C-alpha positions as CSV (number, residue, x, y, z in Angstrom):
1,X,-52.2,-315.8,149.5
2,X,-54.9,-314.9,147.0
3,X,-58.5,-314.4,148.1
4,X,-61.4,-315.7,146.0
5,X,-64.1,-313.4,144.7
6,X,-62.0,-310.3,145.2
7,X,-60.3,-308.1,142.6
8,X,-56.6,-308.7,142.1
9,X,-55.8,-305.2,143.4
10,X,-57.3,-306.4,146.7
11,X,-55.4,-309.7,146.8
12,X,-57.6,-311.8,144.5
13,X,-56.5,-314.0,141.7
14,X,-56.1,-312.0,138.4
15,X,-58.9,-312.6,136.0
16,X,-56.4,-313.0,133.2
17,X,-53.0,-314.3,134.3
18,X,-51.8,-313.8,130.7
19,X,-53.8,-311.2,128.8
20,X,-54.2,-311.7,125.0
21,X,-51.5,-310.0,123.0
22,X,-51.5,-308.1,119.7
23,X,-50.3,-309.0,117.3
24,X,-51.0,-312.6,118.2
25,X,-48.0,-315.0,118.5
26,X,-47.8,-317.2,116.6
27,X,-49.5,-315.8,113.5
28,X,-48.6,-318.4,110.8
29,X,-49.6,-316.5,107.7
30,X,-47.7,-313.4,108.8
31,X,-44.6,-315.4,109.8
32,X,-44.6,-317.2,106.4
33,X,-44.9,-313.8,104.5
34,X,-41.9,-312.4,106.5
35,X,-39.9,-315.6,105.9
36,X,-40.5,-315.5,102.1
37,X,-39.4,-311.8,102.0
38,X,-36.3,-312.7,103.9
39,X,-35.5,-315.7,101.7
40,X,-35.9,-314.0,98.4
41,X,-34.2,-310.8,99.5
42,X,-37.1,-308.5,98.7
43,X,-37.2,-307.3,102.3
44,X,-34.2,-305.1,101.8
45,X,-35.1,-303.5,98.4
46,X,-36.1,-300.0,97.7
47,X,-38.6,-301.2,95.1
48,X,-39.8,-304.8,95.5
49,X,-43.2,-306.5,94.9
50,X,-44.8,-306.1,98.3
51,X,-45.5,-302.4,98.4
52,X,-47.0,-302.6,94.9
53,X,-49.1,-305.5,95.8
54,X,-50.3,-303.8,99.0
55,X,-51.3,-300.7,97.1
56,X,-53.3,-302.8,94.7
57,X,-54.9,-304.7,97.5
58,X,-55.9,-301.6,99.5
59,X,-57.2,-299.9,96.4
60,X,-59.4,-303.0,95.6
61,X,-60.6,-303.4,99.2
62,X,-61.6,-299.7,99.5
63,X,-62.6,-299.0,95.8
64,X,-59.9,-296.3,95.8
65,X,-58.4,-295.0,92.7
66,X,-55.3,-293.7,94.5
67,X,-53.3,-295.1,97.4
68,X,-50.2,-293.6,98.9
69,X,-48.3,-295.7,101.4
70,X,-46.4,-293.8,104.1
71,X,-44.5,-294.1,107.4
72,X,-47.4,-293.6,109.9
73,X,-51.0,-292.6,110.3
74,X,-49.7,-289.3,111.6
75,X,-47.7,-288.6,108.5
76,X,-50.8,-289.7,106.4
77,X,-52.9,-286.9,108.1
78,X,-50.3,-284.3,107.3
79,X,-50.2,-285.5,103.7
80,X,-53.9,-285.2,103.4
81,X,-53.8,-281.6,104.7
82,X,-51.1,-280.8,102.1
83,X,-53.1,-282.6,99.4
84,X,-56.1,-280.5,100.4
85,X,-54.1,-277.3,99.9
86,X,-54.4,-276.3,103.5
87,X,-52.0,-273.3,103.9
88,X,-50.7,-271.1,106.7
89,X,-53.6,-269.0,108.1
90,X,-56.3,-271.4,106.9
91,X,-58.6,-273.1,109.5
92,X,-59.4,-276.8,109.9
93,X,-62.3,-278.0,111.9
94,X,-62.0,-281.1,114.1
95,X,-63.6,-282.6,117.2
96,X,-62.3,-281.3,120.5
97,X,-62.0,-284.9,121.6
98,X,-59.6,-286.4,119.1
99,X,-56.1,-287.9,118.8
100,X,-53.6,-285.1,119.5
101,X,-51.6,-285.7,116.4
102,X,-54.4,-284.4,114.3
103,X,-54.4,-281.1,116.2
104,X,-50.6,-281.0,115.9
105,X,-50.6,-281.7,112.2
106,X,-52.9,-278.7,111.6
107,X,-50.4,-276.6,113.5
108,X,-47.5,-278.1,111.6
109,X,-49.0,-276.8,108.3
110,X,-49.3,-273.4,109.9
111,X,-53.1,-273.6,110.0
112,X,-55.5,-273.0,112.9
113,X,-57.4,-275.9,114.6
114,X,-61.1,-275.0,115.2
115,X,-62.5,-277.4,117.9
116,X,-66.2,-278.4,117.9
117,X,-68.3,-280.4,120.3
118,X,-69.4,-284.1,120.2
119,X,-72.6,-285.9,119.6
120,X,-73.9,-286.7,123.1
121,X,-74.7,-290.3,122.3
122,X,-71.6,-291.4,120.4
123,X,-69.0,-288.9,121.4
124,X,-68.0,-288.5,117.8
125,X,-67.7,-285.2,115.9
126,X,-71.2,-283.5,116.0
127,X,-72.2,-282.3,112.5
128,X,-74.6,-279.9,114.1
129,X,-71.7,-277.9,115.5
130,X,-70.0,-277.3,112.1
131,X,-71.9,-274.1,111.1
132,X,-71.0,-272.2,114.2
133,X,-67.3,-273.2,113.6
134,X,-67.1,-272.2,110.0
135,X,-65.5,-269.0,108.8
136,X,-64.2,-267.6,105.5
137,X,-60.8,-269.1,106.4
138,X,-62.1,-272.7,106.8
139,X,-60.5,-275.0,104.3
140,X,-61.1,-278.6,105.6
141,X,-62.8,-280.8,108.2
142,X,-61.1,-283.8,109.9
143,X,-63.6,-286.4,110.9
144,X,-62.2,-289.2,113.1
145,X,-64.0,-292.4,113.8
146,X,-63.0,-293.2,117.4
147,X,-63.3,-296.2,119.8
148,X,-65.8,-298.1,117.6
149,X,-68.0,-295.1,117.0
150,X,-68.7,-293.7,113.6
151,X,-69.1,-290.1,112.6
152,X,-72.3,-289.2,110.7
153,X,-70.4,-288.8,107.4
154,X,-73.6,-288.1,105.3
155,X,-74.2,-284.9,107.4
156,X,-70.5,-283.9,107.4
157,X,-70.1,-284.3,103.7
158,X,-73.3,-282.5,102.8
159,X,-72.2,-279.6,105.0
160,X,-68.8,-279.6,103.3
161,X,-70.2,-279.7,99.8
162,X,-72.4,-276.7,100.5
163,X,-69.4,-274.7,101.6
164,X,-66.6,-276.0,99.3
165,X,-64.6,-277.7,102.1
166,X,-62.4,-280.8,101.9
167,X,-63.4,-283.7,104.2
168,X,-60.5,-285.7,105.6
169,X,-61.8,-289.0,107.1
170,X,-59.5,-290.4,109.7
171,X,-60.1,-294.2,109.8
172,X,-56.9,-295.1,111.7
173,X,-59.1,-296.7,114.4
174,X,-61.7,-298.1,112.0
175,X,-59.9,-300.0,109.3
176,X,-62.4,-302.3,107.6
177,X,-65.5,-300.5,109.1
178,X,-68.4,-299.7,106.8
179,X,-69.7,-296.1,107.0
180,X,-73.1,-294.9,105.9
181,X,-72.8,-292.2,103.2
182,X,-76.0,-290.9,101.6
183,X,-77.7,-294.3,102.2
184,X,-74.8,-296.4,100.9
185,X,-72.2,-298.3,102.9
186,X,-68.7,-297.3,102.0
187,X,-65.4,-298.6,103.5
188,X,-64.2,-296.3,106.2
189,X,-61.8,-293.7,104.7
190,X,-63.8,-293.4,101.4
191,X,-66.9,-291.4,102.5
192,X,-65.0,-288.1,102.4
193,X,-62.6,-286.6,99.9
194,X,-59.5,-288.3,101.3
195,X,-59.0,-291.0,104.0
196,X,-56.3,-292.1,106.3
197,X,-55.3,-295.5,107.7
198,X,-52.7,-296.4,110.3
199,X,-50.6,-299.6,110.5
200,X,-49.2,-298.8,114.0
201,X,-48.1,-301.5,116.4
202,X,-51.5,-301.9,118.1
203,X,-53.8,-301.3,115.1
204,X,-56.1,-303.7,113.4
205,X,-53.6,-304.0,110.5
206,X,-50.1,-303.7,112.0
207,X,-46.6,-303.6,110.7
208,X,-45.3,-301.8,113.8
209,X,-45.4,-298.5,112.0
210,X,-46.9,-297.3,108.7
211,X,-50.0,-295.7,107.2
212,X,-51.8,-295.0,103.9
213,X,-53.8,-292.2,102.2
214,X,-56.8,-293.2,100.1
215,X,-58.6,-290.9,97.7
216,X,-60.6,-290.8,94.4
217,X,-59.6,-287.2,93.9
218,X,-56.8,-287.1,91.3
219,X,-55.9,-283.5,92.3
220,X,-55.3,-284.4,96.0
221,X,-53.4,-287.5,95.0
222,X,-51.1,-285.5,92.6
223,X,-50.3,-282.9,95.2
224,X,-49.4,-285.6,97.7
225,X,-47.1,-287.3,95.1
226,X,-45.4,-284.1,94.3
227,X,-44.7,-283.4,98.0
228,X,-43.5,-286.9,98.9
229,X,-41.5,-287.9,95.8
230,X,-38.0,-286.3,96.1
231,X,-35.9,-288.6,94.0
232,X,-37.2,-291.3,96.4
233,X,-40.1,-291.6,98.8
234,X,-39.7,-289.1,101.7
235,X,-42.0,-291.1,104.1
236,X,-41.7,-294.7,102.9
237,X,-43.3,-297.9,104.0
238,X,-40.7,-300.7,103.7
239,X,-41.1,-303.8,101.6
240,X,-41.0,-306.0,104.7
241,X,-43.8,-304.0,106.3
242,X,-45.9,-304.4,103.2
243,X,-45.2,-308.1,103.1
244,X,-46.6,-308.7,106.6
245,X,-49.6,-306.5,106.0
246,X,-50.9,-308.4,103.0
247,X,-52.0,-311.6,104.8
248,X,-53.6,-309.5,107.5
249,X,-55.7,-307.6,105.0
250,X,-57.0,-310.9,103.6
251,X,-58.1,-311.8,107.1
252,X,-59.4,-308.4,108.2
253,X,-63.1,-308.9,107.4
254,X,-63.2,-312.2,109.3
255,X,-61.5,-310.8,112.3
256,X,-63.6,-307.7,112.3
257,X,-66.8,-309.8,112.2
258,X,-65.5,-311.7,115.3
259,X,-64.7,-308.5,117.1
260,X,-68.1,-307.1,116.3
261,X,-69.8,-310.3,117.6
262,X,-67.8,-310.2,120.8
263,X,-68.3,-306.5,121.4
264,X,-72.0,-307.0,121.0
265,X,-71.9,-309.9,123.5
266,X,-70.1,-307.7,125.9
267,X,-72.6,-304.9,125.5
268,X,-75.5,-307.3,126.3
269,X,-73.7,-308.6,129.4
270,X,-73.0,-305.0,130.6
271,X,-76.7,-304.2,130.2
272,X,-77.8,-307.4,131.9
273,X,-75.5,-306.8,134.8
274,X,-76.5,-303.1,135.0
275,X,-72.9,-301.9,134.8
276,X,-72.3,-298.2,134.5
277,X,-70.9,-298.4,131.0
278,X,-72.7,-297.2,127.8
279,X,-71.2,-298.2,124.4
280,X,-70.3,-295.4,122.0
281,X,-71.3,-297.6,119.0
282,X,-74.7,-299.2,118.3
283,X,-74.0,-302.9,118.8
284,X,-77.1,-304.7,117.6
285,X,-76.3,-307.6,115.2
286,X,-80.0,-308.1,114.3
287,X,-80.7,-304.8,112.6
288,X,-79.4,-304.5,109.1
289,X,-77.5,-301.2,108.6
290,X,-75.2,-299.6,106.0
291,X,-72.9,-298.8,108.9
292,X,-70.8,-301.5,110.6
293,X,-68.1,-300.5,113.2
294,X,-64.6,-301.9,113.5
295,X,-63.2,-302.2,117.0
296,X,-59.6,-301.1,117.5
297,X,-61.0,-300.0,120.9
298,X,-64.5,-300.5,122.3
299,X,-65.4,-297.1,123.8
300,X,-67.8,-296.5,126.7
301,X,-69.3,-293.6,128.6
302,X,-68.5,-294.5,132.2
303,X,-71.4,-293.2,134.4
304,X,-70.3,-294.7,137.7
305,X,-70.0,-292.6,140.8
306,X,-68.7,-294.9,143.5
307,X,-65.3,-295.5,141.8
308,X,-63.4,-293.0,139.7
309,X,-62.8,-293.7,136.1
310,X,-59.0,-293.8,136.4
311,X,-59.1,-296.1,139.5
312,X,-61.6,-298.5,137.7
313,X,-59.1,-298.7,134.8
314,X,-56.0,-299.2,137.0
315,X,-57.8,-302.0,139.0
316,X,-58.8,-303.8,135.8
317,X,-55.3,-303.6,134.5
318,X,-54.1,-305.5,137.6
319,X,-56.8,-308.1,136.7
320,X,-55.3,-308.3,133.2
321,X,-58.2,-306.5,131.4
322,X,-56.9,-303.8,129.0
323,X,-59.4,-301.0,129.8
324,X,-57.9,-297.5,129.8
325,X,-59.0,-293.9,130.1
326,X,-59.8,-292.2,126.8
327,X,-57.9,-289.3,125.3
328,X,-57.6,-286.0,126.9
329,X,-59.7,-283.4,125.1
330,X,-57.7,-281.1,123.0
331,X,-59.0,-277.8,124.5
332,X,-57.9,-279.0,127.9
333,X,-54.3,-279.8,127.0
334,X,-53.3,-277.0,124.6
335,X,-52.9,-273.3,125.0
336,X,-56.0,-271.2,124.0
337,X,-53.7,-269.2,121.8
338,X,-53.2,-272.2,119.5
339,X,-56.9,-272.8,118.5
340,X,-60.3,-271.4,118.5
341,X,-63.6,-273.1,119.3
342,X,-66.9,-273.3,117.4
343,X,-69.1,-272.9,120.5
344,X,-69.4,-274.7,123.8
345,X,-67.5,-277.9,124.3
346,X,-69.7,-279.5,127.0
347,X,-69.7,-283.0,125.7
348,X,-65.9,-282.9,125.0
349,X,-65.5,-281.9,128.7
350,X,-67.5,-285.0,129.8
351,X,-65.7,-287.3,127.4
352,X,-62.3,-286.0,128.8
353,X,-63.5,-287.2,132.2
354,X,-65.6,-290.2,131.5
355,X,-64.5,-292.0,128.3
356,X,-63.0,-295.5,128.7
357,X,-61.8,-297.9,126.0
358,X,-61.2,-301.6,125.9
359,X,-58.3,-302.7,123.7
360,X,-59.3,-305.1,120.9
361,X,-57.2,-308.3,121.4
362,X,-59.7,-309.7,124.0
363,X,-62.4,-309.5,121.3
364,X,-60.7,-312.4,119.4
365,X,-61.0,-314.7,122.4
366,X,-64.1,-316.9,123.1
367,X,-67.4,-315.9,124.7
368,X,-66.2,-317.2,128.0
369,X,-63.4,-314.7,128.0
370,X,-65.9,-311.9,127.2
371,X,-68.1,-313.0,130.1
372,X,-65.0,-313.0,132.3
373,X,-64.4,-309.4,131.4
374,X,-67.9,-308.3,132.4
375,X,-67.8,-310.3,135.6
376,X,-64.4,-308.8,136.5
377,X,-65.8,-305.2,136.1
378,X,-68.8,-306.2,138.2
379,X,-66.5,-307.6,140.9
380,X,-64.4,-304.5,141.0
381,X,-67.4,-302.2,141.3
382,X,-68.8,-304.4,144.0
383,X,-65.7,-303.6,146.1
384,X,-65.6,-299.9,145.0
385,X,-64.9,-298.4,148.4
386,X,-62.0,-300.8,149.1
387,X,-60.6,-300.4,145.6
388,X,-60.7,-296.6,145.9
389,X,-58.7,-296.8,149.2
390,X,-56.1,-299.4,147.9
391,X,-52.6,-298.3,147.1
392,X,-52.0,-297.3,143.5
393,X,-50.6,-300.4,141.6
394,X,-46.8,-300.3,141.5
395,X,-46.5,-297.8,144.3
């Protein structure tokens, strides 16, 4: 028997018996695009209309002169490194808190990752840490926008320009975001020299797998083409994948606006309820800005003491709320022989232990659902001692 006003992990009714899914089912425009591709046979072609149309649409959306489609965001990052002429023995600076594939891509090239600390407010790459990390071997900087936060690209790009470095902007979690760059708002991925998108199965634009490289630098684009074109594409995106991405791109701005509005509503509720969660992104809708986040995840700094971060997340999962621990920081999961650091990594240590991220599908629900999320967090924290002592879900 369920008990009212108690978390599901303690026998209460789950807050969401059926959590929202991604991609949503049904999604009429996407289904129709897939059906047309099946009916006209273009889904199985090496060279059909859909990849060409997607390249044109992405180029127009991002004001990009060159777009290279590929098999994943991970491959896209590797291609940008090769396009930037990163070679064995070179060094690439990236945040110590980042998706591990970026670290591994640097190693795959034969280069050395150099890890730097985070901005204490946003837990994004801290431009103030770049000078201490730079050496005469430094070739590039990877700047990843994570969990709704945005890197200060103006500062990163100014530093890179002074030292002749290539800026790789990882927008895999920020497709459709607007990034401030020297006072102007640019589509995420276009503030640096070369940008990266992901179309993985949970991303804001999804075809299950896939990615893209964006750049206005003809030399980088040409080196990528020479590497990938081997009589055929070495890392292709299929025609069927492109077909289902096109209608999603047309709806991206509308969906991102909804996600921003709901993330802002959630932030206000968290503040009103005095919950120990601090958003990584500024979430005011009232103040005009040349930056506007996109929320693949909504990231928070968890400051609670009565309940561990991991147990809060596991309890919320039982209640149907997709809140998860953040990434493991790279310096805590890799041998010190494989990287060097550009100073202390104090904020990356805290992020490793305290970052949580809410998956974006709930942000497309109504305000009542968002309020239900906040109240569910409050309910779990109110029973912190019992939740801490409860058996691990599934054990």
